[in-house]
PLY file of the C-alpha trace (Angstrom):
ply
format ascii 1.0
element vertex 361
property float x
property float y
property float z
element edge 360
property int vertex1
property int vertex2
end_header
129.16 106.45 139.71
129.54 102.73 140.16
129.07 100.56 137.06
126.95 97.51 137.58
127.58 94.30 135.76
124.81 95.21 133.40
126.32 98.62 132.68
129.80 97.17 132.12
128.40 94.63 129.73
126.78 97.38 127.72
130.10 99.25 127.44
131.95 96.17 126.13
129.10 95.50 123.74
129.42 99.01 122.31
133.24 98.58 121.93
132.72 95.25 120.19
130.19 96.72 117.81
132.57 99.60 116.98
135.52 97.29 116.27
133.34 94.98 114.17
132.10 97.92 112.11
135.70 98.98 111.42
136.85 95.46 110.43
133.93 94.95 108.08
135.47 97.47 105.68
138.80 95.54 105.56
139.76 92.41 103.61
139.95 89.08 105.38
143.29 87.41 106.07
142.73 84.95 103.18
141.67 86.73 99.99
142.47 87.33 96.34
142.84 90.35 94.08
142.49 90.89 90.36
145.18 92.77 88.40
142.88 95.80 88.23
142.87 96.00 92.05
146.67 96.58 92.10
147.52 100.13 91.11
150.62 100.97 93.13
153.22 98.38 92.00
156.51 99.68 90.45
156.99 99.61 86.66
158.78 96.28 86.31
159.72 93.37 88.44
161.97 92.86 91.46
163.41 89.31 91.84
162.88 87.71 95.23
166.65 87.64 95.68
166.77 91.39 95.24
168.09 93.54 92.42
167.09 96.55 90.40
163.63 97.03 88.94
163.49 96.06 85.25
162.01 98.90 83.23
161.42 97.12 79.90
158.00 97.50 78.40
157.23 93.79 78.66
158.69 91.22 81.01
156.97 87.85 80.82
157.44 84.20 81.67
156.04 81.73 79.18
155.09 78.93 81.55
154.00 76.38 78.93
157.22 76.66 76.93
159.43 77.32 79.95
161.01 80.52 78.76
161.53 84.09 79.92
161.15 87.08 77.58
162.23 90.72 77.70
160.53 92.68 74.93
161.40 96.24 73.96
158.11 96.88 72.13
154.56 97.00 73.46
153.83 93.41 72.46
155.38 90.33 70.85
157.25 91.05 67.57
156.84 94.83 67.94
160.41 95.33 69.07
163.73 93.64 69.74
163.65 91.10 72.53
165.70 88.58 74.47
164.33 85.12 75.16
165.87 82.73 77.69
164.79 79.11 77.25
164.62 76.77 80.24
166.57 73.52 80.32
163.35 71.44 80.35
161.92 72.79 77.11
161.08 70.20 74.46
163.08 72.18 71.85
166.12 74.44 72.13
166.50 73.59 75.83
168.77 76.02 77.64
169.36 78.28 74.63
169.51 82.08 74.71
168.13 84.10 71.77
168.61 87.76 70.89
166.20 88.87 68.17
166.19 92.21 66.36
163.23 93.47 64.35
163.40 96.27 61.79
160.68 98.59 60.54
159.66 96.05 57.87
159.14 93.39 60.54
162.19 91.41 59.40
163.48 89.32 62.29
167.20 88.62 62.75
168.30 86.17 65.39
171.47 85.37 67.31
171.37 82.07 69.19
173.78 80.92 71.88
173.52 77.19 72.56
174.67 75.22 75.61
177.32 73.40 73.54
179.11 76.74 73.05
178.12 77.32 69.42
176.92 80.74 68.35
174.86 81.37 65.24
173.62 84.47 63.44
170.64 83.56 61.30
171.56 80.24 59.72
175.32 80.87 59.80
177.83 79.84 62.41
179.69 82.65 64.11
183.42 82.04 64.67
184.12 82.15 68.39
187.36 83.62 69.70
188.90 80.24 70.50
188.42 79.24 66.85
190.26 82.20 65.38
192.90 83.08 67.96
195.49 80.36 68.71
195.98 79.57 72.40
199.57 80.69 72.04
198.41 84.08 70.79
198.42 85.66 67.34
196.31 87.83 65.11
192.60 87.22 64.57
191.78 85.75 61.16
189.49 87.99 59.17
188.86 85.75 56.14
185.34 85.46 54.80
184.82 81.90 56.06
186.52 79.89 58.77
184.79 76.58 59.41
185.48 73.20 60.93
184.27 70.19 58.98
183.41 67.90 61.87
182.31 64.86 59.84
185.48 64.79 57.74
187.77 65.96 60.54
189.16 69.05 58.89
189.49 72.83 59.14
188.75 75.03 56.12
189.79 78.66 55.69
188.17 80.28 52.64
188.71 83.69 51.14
185.40 83.67 49.24
181.81 83.56 50.34
181.47 79.82 49.90
182.98 76.63 48.52
184.58 77.21 45.12
184.25 81.01 45.25
187.81 81.82 46.30
191.17 80.49 47.38
191.11 78.22 50.39
193.31 76.15 52.69
192.11 72.74 53.88
193.78 71.31 56.97
192.85 67.65 57.13
192.74 65.92 60.52
194.61 62.75 61.43
191.36 60.73 61.66
189.98 61.39 58.17
189.06 58.40 56.03
191.32 59.79 53.27
193.99 62.46 53.03
194.93 62.08 56.70
196.98 64.98 58.01
197.40 66.54 54.56
197.37 70.25 53.75
195.58 71.45 50.60
196.24 74.94 49.24
193.71 75.71 46.52
193.92 78.94 44.50
190.55 79.41 42.84
189.02 82.04 40.57
186.00 81.94 38.28
187.69 79.66 35.73
190.63 77.83 37.33
190.97 75.71 40.44
194.14 73.77 41.25
195.59 72.30 44.40
198.98 72.12 46.08
199.01 69.12 48.41
201.43 68.53 51.29
201.35 64.93 52.54
202.75 63.76 55.91
205.28 61.48 54.17
207.03 64.61 52.87
205.78 64.51 49.28
203.99 67.43 47.67
202.29 67.92 44.35
200.78 70.68 42.25
197.57 69.74 40.45
198.47 66.06 40.80
201.97 66.38 39.33
205.39 66.77 40.91
206.22 70.34 41.87
208.79 72.21 39.78
211.99 73.23 41.55
214.12 76.17 40.48
217.04 74.91 38.36
218.21 78.14 36.71
222.03 78.41 36.64
221.79 82.08 37.54
220.48 81.10 40.97
223.31 78.63 41.71
227.04 78.69 42.42
229.90 76.27 43.06
228.45 73.95 40.41
230.51 70.77 40.10
230.22 67.04 39.46
228.89 64.96 42.30
231.76 63.91 44.55
232.98 60.36 43.90
233.32 59.85 47.64
229.57 60.30 48.00
228.95 57.89 45.13
231.30 55.37 46.75
229.28 55.66 49.96
226.04 55.35 48.01
227.03 51.86 46.96
226.43 50.83 50.58
222.99 52.49 50.74
220.16 50.00 50.48
216.86 50.51 48.72
214.31 48.93 51.08
210.65 48.16 51.51
208.85 48.96 54.76
205.56 49.73 56.50
204.73 52.91 58.41
204.11 52.56 62.16
200.85 54.52 62.16
199.51 52.42 59.28
200.31 49.18 61.14
198.73 50.56 64.33
195.56 51.35 62.43
195.35 48.57 59.84
197.46 45.80 61.32
198.51 43.22 58.72
196.54 45.11 56.05
199.01 48.02 56.15
200.65 48.38 52.74
204.33 48.16 51.85
206.29 51.23 50.73
209.68 51.52 49.07
212.48 54.00 49.60
215.46 54.80 51.79
216.12 55.11 55.52
217.97 58.25 56.64
219.95 56.48 59.36
221.25 53.92 56.84
222.41 56.71 54.53
224.19 58.35 57.48
225.91 55.07 58.43
227.10 54.52 54.85
228.49 58.04 54.68
230.29 57.69 58.02
232.07 54.56 56.70
233.48 56.72 53.90
234.32 59.69 56.16
231.57 61.87 54.71
229.60 64.28 56.89
226.06 63.79 55.62
224.97 67.06 57.29
226.97 68.95 54.64
224.46 67.77 52.05
220.86 68.84 51.77
219.66 65.29 51.23
217.71 65.15 54.46
215.90 67.36 56.98
215.91 67.09 60.76
212.87 68.51 62.53
212.71 69.08 66.28
209.60 70.11 68.19
209.82 71.11 71.87
207.40 69.87 74.48
204.08 71.76 74.49
202.50 72.47 77.85
199.67 74.51 79.33
198.86 75.62 82.85
195.65 74.17 84.28
193.77 74.91 87.49
193.38 71.96 89.87
190.66 71.91 92.57
192.02 70.37 95.75
190.05 68.26 98.22
190.08 71.07 100.80
188.33 73.39 98.35
191.41 75.39 97.41
192.84 75.57 93.89
196.36 75.26 92.57
198.13 75.55 89.24
199.62 72.57 87.46
201.58 72.28 84.22
200.04 69.73 81.86
201.88 68.25 78.87
199.76 68.68 75.75
202.27 67.16 73.35
205.63 65.59 74.23
208.88 66.71 72.59
209.65 64.89 69.35
212.03 64.82 66.43
212.16 63.08 63.06
214.20 62.87 59.88
212.89 63.22 56.34
214.50 62.90 52.90
214.46 65.15 49.87
213.74 62.31 47.48
214.31 64.44 44.40
217.94 64.88 45.52
218.53 61.34 46.76
217.27 59.98 43.43
219.71 62.27 41.63
222.54 60.73 43.67
221.16 57.27 42.84
221.11 58.15 39.14
224.65 59.60 39.33
225.87 56.40 41.01
224.21 54.21 38.35
225.53 56.43 35.57
229.05 56.18 36.93
228.75 52.41 37.27
227.42 52.20 33.75
230.35 54.28 32.47
232.81 52.08 34.31
231.21 48.94 32.89
231.33 50.42 29.39
235.00 51.25 29.87
235.79 47.73 31.08
233.77 46.21 28.29
235.60 48.34 25.72
238.94 47.32 27.25
237.98 43.64 27.12
236.83 43.99 23.52
240.15 45.61 22.59
242.12 42.84 24.33
239.99 40.20 22.66
240.52 41.82 19.31
244.32 41.84 19.84
244.27 38.17 20.80
242.25 37.28 17.74
244.57 39.29 15.52
247.60 37.62 17.12
246.15 34.12 16.54
245.25 34.96 12.92
248.76 36.30 12.19
250.37 33.08 13.50
248.51 30.84 11.13
0 1
1 2
2 3
3 4
4 5
5 6
6 7
7 8
8 9
9 10
10 11
11 12
12 13
13 14
14 15
15 16
16 17
17 18
18 19
19 20
20 21
21 22
22 23
23 24
24 25
25 26
26 27
27 28
28 29
29 30
30 31
31 32
32 33
33 34
34 35
35 36
36 37
37 38
38 39
39 40
40 41
41 42
42 43
43 44
44 45
45 46
46 47
47 48
48 49
49 50
50 51
51 52
52 53
53 54
54 55
55 56
56 57
57 58
58 59
59 60
60 61
61 62
62 63
63 64
64 65
65 66
66 67
67 68
68 69
69 70
70 71
71 72
72 73
73 74
74 75
75 76
76 77
77 78
78 79
79 80
80 81
81 82
82 83
83 84
84 85
85 86
86 87
87 88
88 89
89 90
90 91
91 92
92 93
93 94
94 95
95 96
96 97
97 98
98 99
99 100
100 101
101 102
102 103
103 104
104 105
105 106
106 107
107 108
108 109
109 110
110 111
111 112
112 113
113 114
114 115
115 116
116 117
117 118
118 119
119 120
120 121
121 122
122 123
123 124
124 125
125 126
126 127
127 128
128 129
129 130
130 131
131 132
132 133
133 134
134 135
135 136
136 137
137 138
138 139
139 140
140 141
141 142
142 143
143 144
144 145
145 146
146 147
147 148
148 149
149 150
150 151
151 152
152 153
153 154
154 155
155 156
156 157
157 158
158 159
159 160
160 161
161 162
162 163
163 164
164 165
165 166
166 167
167 168
168 169
169 170
170 171
171 172
172 173
173 174
174 175
175 176
176 177
177 178
178 179
179 180
180 181
181 182
182 183
183 184
184 185
185 186
186 187
187 188
188 189
189 190
190 191
191 192
192 193
193 194
194 195
195 196
196 197
197 198
198 199
199 200
200 201
201 202
202 203
203 204
204 205
205 206
206 207
207 208
208 209
209 210
210 211
211 212
212 213
213 214
214 215
215 216
216 217
217 218
218 219
219 220
220 221
221 222
222 223
223 224
224 225
225 226
226 227
227 228
228 229
229 230
230 231
231 232
232 233
233 234
234 235
235 236
236 237
237 238
238 239
239 240
240 241
241 242
242 243
243 244
244 245
245 246
246 247
247 248
248 249
249 250
250 251
251 252
252 253
253 254
254 255
255 256
256 257
257 258
258 259
259 260
260 261
261 262
262 263
263 264
264 265
265 266
266 267
267 268
268 269
269 270
270 271
271 272
272 273
273 274
274 275
275 276
276 277
277 278
278 279
279 280
280 281
281 282
282 283
283 284
284 285
285 286
286 287
287 288
288 289
289 290
290 291
291 292
292 293
293 294
294 295
295 296
296 297
297 298
298 299
299 300
300 301
301 302
302 303
303 304
304 305
305 306
306 307
307 308
308 309
309 310
310 311
311 312
312 313
313 314
314 315
315 316
316 317
317 318
318 319
319 320
320 321
321 322
322 323
323 324
324 325
325 326
326 327
327 328
328 329
329 330
330 331
331 332
332 333
333 334
334 335
335 336
336 337
337 338
338 339
339 340
340 341
341 342
342 343
343 344
344 345
345 346
346 347
347 348
348 349
349 350
350 351
351 352
352 353
353 354
354 355
355 356
356 357
357 358
358 359
359 360
């Protein structure tokens, strides 16, 4: 049978009608669905970049507040959850929160902030760098370890708060008062006193000079102070001076201090053939250079290690003023005794002369 043009047209018309009837039951290329139309998605969410399906009960993005939430319960506040805040939020930008909720609906929160601080409730949590020195050492387990940023100091407390237990205050070099001092404060319910160590070498207990053991049973080779040392002490000058750091900070307003200079004491002793190191009048402290290894990023994208000096090597001398003042007193006492002896001798000679003149009359 030969199909005519009319017959062929009828066949194509029937095919077109069949295809059209099949397409009418399908969705168009551009269309929308409601959530009820989707019944075969997995339980959770797969990021576009790939990854495992999250199986938490609720996974939601809060568009208005720019945050992402993972909730363990069936709805908000019915279970522990993690909330990740976006960097463009009006409050707490870029923070991460972990919140736990107990059966009584009490909420406890840990917050990690972009500046590196970590809090639990309203309290700061000591991070590892705060409690473990870079050079190593044991972790401090005291009740409170806090840095007083405003006053430039570090406080280690044994009690639950200020005044509830012994504490150590390490004052920073930039404080308005007490620069670089160390305060050791034993404290119970009734008494609170302080031992203070000051950078100039002085130390006090409750505002008074500290007692030093002077019991004979703890000493040996007890003898009078060597006259050679007292002879040398005659060449030691009492001076006034200003401290370098005070002048650097205050300029002409830096105050004058009085005392001795270790090097001058050493020079005076050398003139009299005395080895000053045999006496405990002074201390010599040496601190080696402190360094750390840092990673350097090179221009070609590679990295290398470099040793960086954190603090240069240094040394300094300090005096035990309680002992130097004893030497000063011994020197003055000896001079006073010598003057008394000379005065007595002169009085005796004068008396003999007067007696001789009176007998000749």
